C-alpha positions as CSV (number, residue, x, y, z in Angstrom):
1,M,9.0,-24.7,24.8
2,S,9.1,-21.6,22.7
3,R,6.0,-19.8,21.8
4,P,5.1,-19.7,17.9
5,V,6.2,-16.6,16.1
6,Q,3.5,-13.8,15.9
7,V,3.0,-12.2,12.7
8,V,1.6,-8.8,12.7
9,V,0.4,-7.2,9.2
10,L,-0.2,-3.8,9.0
11,G,-2.8,-2.8,6.1
12,A,-5.8,-4.6,5.4
13,G,-6.1,-3.8,1.6
14,S,-6.5,-7.0,-0.9
15,W,-2.5,-7.8,-0.5
16,G,-2.2,-7.2,3.2
17,T,-5.2,-9.3,3.9
18,T,-4.1,-11.9,1.7
19,V,-0.8,-12.2,3.0
20,A,-2.2,-12.3,6.8
21,G,-4.3,-15.0,5.6
22,L,-1.1,-16.9,4.2
23,A,0.5,-16.3,7.6
24,A,-2.4,-17.4,9.6
25,R,-2.4,-21.0,8.3
26,N,1.2,-21.3,9.7
27,T,1.5,-19.0,12.9
28,P,-0.6,-16.7,15.1
29,T,-1.4,-13.5,12.8
30,L,-2.6,-10.2,13.7
31,L,-4.1,-7.7,10.9
32,W,-4.1,-4.1,11.3
33,A,-7.1,-2.5,9.8
34,R,-7.6,1.4,9.7
35,G,-11.3,1.2,9.9
36,A,-13.1,-0.6,12.9
37,D,-15.8,-1.9,10.5
38,T,-13.1,-3.7,8.5
39,A,-11.3,-5.1,11.5
40,D,-14.7,-6.3,12.9
41,E,-16.1,-8.0,9.9
42,I,-12.6,-9.8,9.7
43,N,-13.0,-11.2,13.2
44,T,-16.9,-12.0,13.2
45,E,-17.3,-13.1,9.6
46,H,-13.6,-13.9,8.8
47,R,-14.0,-12.0,5.2
48,N,-12.9,-8.6,4.1
49,S,-15.9,-7.9,1.4
50,K,-14.1,-4.3,0.5
51,Y,-11.3,-6.0,-1.3
52,L,-11.9,-9.2,-1.2
53,G,-15.5,-10.1,-1.7
54,E,-16.9,-12.8,0.0
55,R,-13.8,-15.0,-0.1
56,A,-13.4,-16.7,3.2
57,L,-10.7,-15.9,5.5
58,P,-8.9,-18.0,8.0
59,E,-10.9,-18.5,11.3
60,S,-7.5,-18.2,13.2
61,M,-6.7,-15.0,11.6
62,R,-7.4,-11.5,14.2
63,A,-7.7,-8.1,13.2
64,T,-7.4,-4.9,15.2
65,D,-8.0,-1.2,14.5
66,D,-5.4,-0.3,17.2
67,L,-2.2,0.2,15.8
68,I,-0.1,0.3,18.7
69,E,-1.5,-2.8,19.9
70,A,-0.3,-4.6,16.7
71,A,3.4,-3.2,16.8
72,R,3.5,-4.4,20.2
73,E,2.6,-7.9,19.6
74,A,4.9,-8.2,16.3
75,D,7.4,-10.8,16.3
76,V,7.5,-10.4,12.7
77,L,6.1,-7.1,11.2
78,V,4.9,-6.7,7.4
79,V,4.2,-3.5,6.3
80,G,1.4,-3.5,3.9
81,V,0.0,0.2,3.7
82,P,0.6,2.4,0.5
83,S,4.1,3.7,0.0
84,H,3.0,7.2,0.6
85,A,1.8,6.2,3.9
86,V,4.6,4.3,5.2
87,R,6.5,6.9,7.2
88,A,3.5,8.3,8.8
89,T,2.2,4.7,9.9
90,L,5.6,3.6,11.3
91,G,6.2,7.2,13.0
92,E,3.2,6.4,15.1
93,I,5.0,3.1,16.4
94,S,8.9,3.5,16.3
95,N,9.0,3.2,20.0
96,E,6.5,0.4,20.0
97,V,8.3,-2.2,18.0
98,R,10.5,-4.5,20.0
99,A,14.2,-4.7,19.1
100,W,15.3,-6.6,16.3
101,V,12.1,-7.8,15.0
102,P,12.4,-8.3,11.4
103,V,10.2,-6.1,9.1
104,L,8.9,-7.0,5.5
105,S,7.6,-4.4,3.0
106,L,4.8,-5.4,0.6
107,S,4.5,-2.0,-0.8
108,K,5.4,-1.3,-4.4
109,G,6.2,2.4,-4.8
110,L,8.6,5.3,-4.3
111,E,8.0,7.9,-1.4
112,P,7.1,11.4,-2.8
113,G,9.5,14.1,-2.5
114,T,12.5,11.8,-1.3
115,R,12.3,8.9,-4.0
116,A,13.1,6.5,-1.3
117,R,12.2,3.1,-1.6
118,P,9.7,1.4,1.1
119,T,12.4,-0.5,2.6
120,E,14.6,2.4,2.8
121,V,11.9,4.5,4.6
122,I,11.2,1.3,6.7
123,A,15.2,1.5,7.9
124,E,14.9,5.0,8.6
125,C,11.9,4.9,10.9
126,L,12.9,1.5,12.6
127,P,16.7,1.5,12.9
128,G,18.5,-1.6,13.6
129,H,15.9,-4.0,12.3
130,P,16.5,-6.6,9.5
131,V,14.5,-5.1,6.8
132,G,13.4,-7.0,3.4
133,L,10.4,-7.3,1.1
134,L,7.7,-9.8,0.2
135,A,6.9,-9.5,-3.7
136,G,6.4,-11.8,-6.9
137,P,3.4,-12.2,-9.6
138,N,0.6,-12.4,-6.5
139,I,-2.6,-11.5,-7.8
140,A,-4.4,-11.4,-4.3
141,R,-7.7,-13.1,-5.2
142,E,-6.3,-15.7,-7.0
143,I,-4.1,-16.7,-3.9
144,V,-7.2,-16.6,-1.6
145,D,-8.9,-18.7,-4.0
146,G,-6.3,-21.4,-3.4
147,L,-4.7,-21.1,-6.6
148,A,-0.7,-21.8,-7.1
149,A,1.5,-19.0,-6.9
150,A,5.0,-18.0,-5.7
151,S,6.6,-15.0,-4.2
152,V,10.2,-14.0,-3.1
153,V,11.4,-12.8,0.4
154,A,14.4,-10.5,-0.2
155,T,16.9,-9.5,2.5
156,Q,20.6,-8.7,2.6
157,D,20.9,-11.4,5.2
158,D,20.0,-15.0,3.6
159,R,19.5,-16.4,7.2
160,V,16.8,-14.1,8.2
161,A,15.1,-14.8,4.5
162,M,15.2,-18.4,5.6
163,A,13.5,-17.9,9.1
164,L,11.0,-16.0,7.2
165,Q,10.1,-18.4,4.4
166,P,8.2,-20.9,6.3
167,L,5.6,-18.4,7.9
168,F,3.9,-17.4,4.5
169,A,4.6,-20.8,2.6
170,S,1.9,-23.4,2.0
171,P,1.7,-26.5,-0.6
172,V,0.3,-24.1,-3.3
173,F,2.6,-21.0,-2.6
174,R,6.0,-21.3,-2.8
175,V,8.2,-18.7,-1.2
176,Y,11.8,-18.1,-2.3
177,R,14.9,-16.1,-1.3
178,N,17.1,-13.7,-2.7
179,T,19.6,-11.4,-1.3
180,D,19.3,-8.4,-4.0
181,V,16.9,-6.4,-2.1
182,L,17.4,-3.1,-4.6
183,G,16.5,-5.4,-7.6
184,C,13.6,-7.4,-6.3
185,E,12.2,-3.9,-4.7
186,L,12.6,-2.0,-8.0
187,G,10.8,-4.8,-10.2
188,G,7.8,-4.3,-8.2
189,I,8.1,-0.3,-8.3
190,L,8.9,-0.5,-12.2
191,K,6.4,-2.8,-13.6
192,N,3.5,-0.8,-12.3
193,I,4.3,1.7,-15.1
194,V,4.6,-0.6,-17.7
195,A,1.3,-1.9,-16.7
196,I,-0.4,1.1,-17.2
197,A,1.2,1.2,-20.8
198,S,-0.4,-2.4,-21.0
199,G,-3.9,-1.2,-19.9
200,M,-3.6,1.8,-22.4
201,A,-2.8,-0.7,-25.1
202,D,-5.7,-2.8,-24.5
203,G,-8.2,0.1,-24.3
204,L,-6.9,1.4,-27.7
205,G,-7.0,-2.1,-29.2
206,V,-3.7,-1.8,-30.7
207,G,-3.3,-5.7,-30.7
208,D,-1.3,-8.4,-28.9
209,N,1.8,-7.8,-30.9
210,T,1.9,-4.4,-29.8
211,R,1.6,-5.1,-26.1
212,A,3.8,-7.9,-26.4
213,M,6.4,-5.4,-27.6
214,V,5.6,-3.0,-24.9
215,L,6.0,-5.9,-22.2
216,A,9.5,-6.9,-23.6
217,R,10.9,-3.4,-24.2
218,G,9.5,-2.3,-20.7
219,L,11.4,-5.1,-19.0
220,A,14.5,-3.8,-21.0
221,E,14.0,-0.5,-19.2
222,M,13.4,-1.8,-16.0
223,S,16.5,-3.9,-16.2
224,R,18.6,-0.9,-17.6
225,L,17.5,1.4,-14.7
226,G,18.0,-1.4,-12.2
227,E,21.6,-2.3,-13.2
228,A,22.8,1.7,-13.4
229,M,21.3,1.7,-9.8
230,G,23.4,-1.4,-8.5
231,A,21.0,-4.3,-9.0
232,N,21.6,-7.6,-10.0
233,P,20.4,-7.6,-13.8
234,R,19.5,-11.3,-13.4
235,T,16.9,-10.4,-10.7
236,F,14.8,-8.9,-13.5
237,A,14.4,-12.2,-15.1
238,G,12.6,-13.6,-11.9
239,L,9.6,-13.5,-10.2
240,T,10.0,-10.3,-9.0
241,G,10.7,-8.8,-12.4
242,M,9.3,-10.3,-15.3
243,G,7.3,-12.6,-13.2
244,D,5.5,-9.7,-11.5
245,L,5.4,-7.8,-14.9
246,I,3.5,-10.4,-16.7
247,A,0.9,-10.8,-14.0
248,T,0.4,-7.2,-13.4
249,C,0.1,-6.4,-17.3
250,M,-2.1,-9.4,-18.1
251,S,-4.4,-9.7,-15.1
252,P,-8.0,-7.9,-15.5
253,S,-7.5,-7.7,-11.5
254,S,-4.4,-5.4,-12.1
255,R,-5.2,-2.1,-10.6
256,N,-2.5,-0.3,-12.6
257,R,-3.7,-1.9,-16.1
258,R,-7.2,-1.1,-15.3
259,V,-5.9,2.7,-14.7
260,G,-4.2,2.4,-18.1
261,E,-7.4,1.1,-19.7
262,A,-9.5,4.0,-18.1
263,L,-7.1,6.5,-19.7
264,A,-7.5,4.9,-22.9
265,R,-11.2,5.7,-22.7
266,G,-10.2,9.1,-22.3
267,L,-10.8,9.6,-18.5
268,T,-8.5,11.9,-16.9
269,V,-6.0,10.3,-14.1
270,D,-8.3,11.3,-11.3
271,E,-11.4,10.2,-12.6
272,A,-9.8,6.6,-13.5
273,V,-8.2,6.3,-10.1
274,A,-11.9,7.4,-8.7
275,E,-13.4,4.8,-10.7
276,L,-10.8,2.1,-9.7
277,G,-11.6,2.8,-5.8
278,Q,-8.1,1.8,-5.0
279,V,-4.5,2.9,-4.7
280,A,-2.6,2.2,-8.2
281,E,0.9,2.9,-7.2
282,G,2.2,3.6,-11.0
283,V,0.2,6.7,-10.9
284,K,2.4,8.1,-8.3
285,T,5.6,6.7,-9.1
286,A,6.0,7.4,-12.8
287,P,7.2,11.0,-12.3
288,T,9.7,9.9,-9.6
289,V,10.8,7.2,-11.9
290,M,11.6,9.5,-14.6
291,E,13.4,11.6,-11.9
292,L,15.7,8.5,-11.6
293,A,15.9,7.9,-15.0
294,R,17.5,11.6,-15.4
295,D,19.9,11.3,-12.7
296,Y,21.2,7.8,-13.9
297,D,21.2,8.8,-17.5
298,V,18.9,6.1,-18.5
299,D,16.7,6.3,-21.6
300,M,13.0,5.0,-20.8
301,P,11.0,6.0,-23.5
302,I,8.0,3.9,-22.3
303,A,8.1,5.3,-18.7
304,A,8.2,8.8,-20.3
305,E,5.2,8.2,-22.4
306,V,3.2,7.1,-19.5
307,E,4.6,9.8,-17.3
308,A,3.3,12.2,-19.9
309,V,-0.3,10.6,-19.8
310,V,-0.1,10.5,-16.1
311,A,0.7,14.3,-16.0
312,G,-2.3,15.3,-18.5
313,R,0.5,16.2,-21.1
314,Q,-0.4,13.6,-23.3
315,S,-3.2,11.4,-23.9
316,A,-3.2,7.6,-24.1
317,E,-3.4,7.7,-28.2
318,G,-0.5,10.4,-28.6
319,A,1.5,8.0,-26.1
320,Y,1.5,5.3,-28.9
321,R,2.1,7.4,-31.7
322,G,5.1,8.7,-29.9
323,L,6.6,5.4,-29.1
324,R,6.4,4.5,-32.8
325,K,8.3,7.6,-33.7
326,V,11.4,6.1,-31.2
327,T,14.2,4.8,-33.9
328,P,15.1,1.1,-33.1
329,G,18.6,0.0,-32.5
330,G,20.1,-3.5,-31.6
331,E,17.8,-5.2,-29.3
332,H,20.5,-5.2,-26.6
333,E,20.7,-1.1,-26.8
334,V,18.7,1.4,-25.3
335,A,15.7,2.5,-27.9
């Protein structure tokens, strides 16, 4: 008889821990935590109090702070570290991961400097491995609480996605497939910027009509840039586009929305991130997305205003005044 597939998740933040918990109910799973205290707490108390409070984790899930040990055990490797740390983390284990082990990204950002997406960084660090991502409208704490949700495994080879689906699925967590890796990944990256704008709207009290307008036009910006880069525009109407956008913009647990709310209260970006105490990918991604918009000649007024606030050139209130100055054209045109 063949042995069960061993899933290894790198990164014990809220989402990495949650994905490890999903997998642990289906197959042996090991979670790598950067700190020994976190690994010990997961192993002995079956919780990750820093990110998930007192929520119980599966007792079958193991944790370690030994990155090399984790890499050597992987039959499926899931990368859940922040986007700016993907290359450094994988650089330590590039010779430890066995050949042909599939690698899934959970990261939703762009690498500073190179503008590479996480799957591109993974492919560079671990050449020859099937690479994809797991993404969707997934608020980690709700999933740990057992509330229904769905996600997408995106890989270029649909057979690989079919093999990975059952590792993470449950009766209340549906896992779909998509071969548009670019579109699925861009959705998760770009929605964080719109979520900052949504948070600023909440903090300024501009009203639900205005926030709905920002979400709808933000989705249009996401779709325009994605299509210009070669993604399937239909992807942005799905779970990794509109679905993830709605969850991230509406949930009080959303890190990027909370940063936007803090910016609306007059905090600086550094103060907002310090208050959050976690990584908000949209803060680091906004300048890089605007570079892409310029390269592909795509107009993104909402992203431009968010980038200006993040860079300290504009206030949240000024950003919304700036959006009012955009002259509207046809709904399916650029502005």
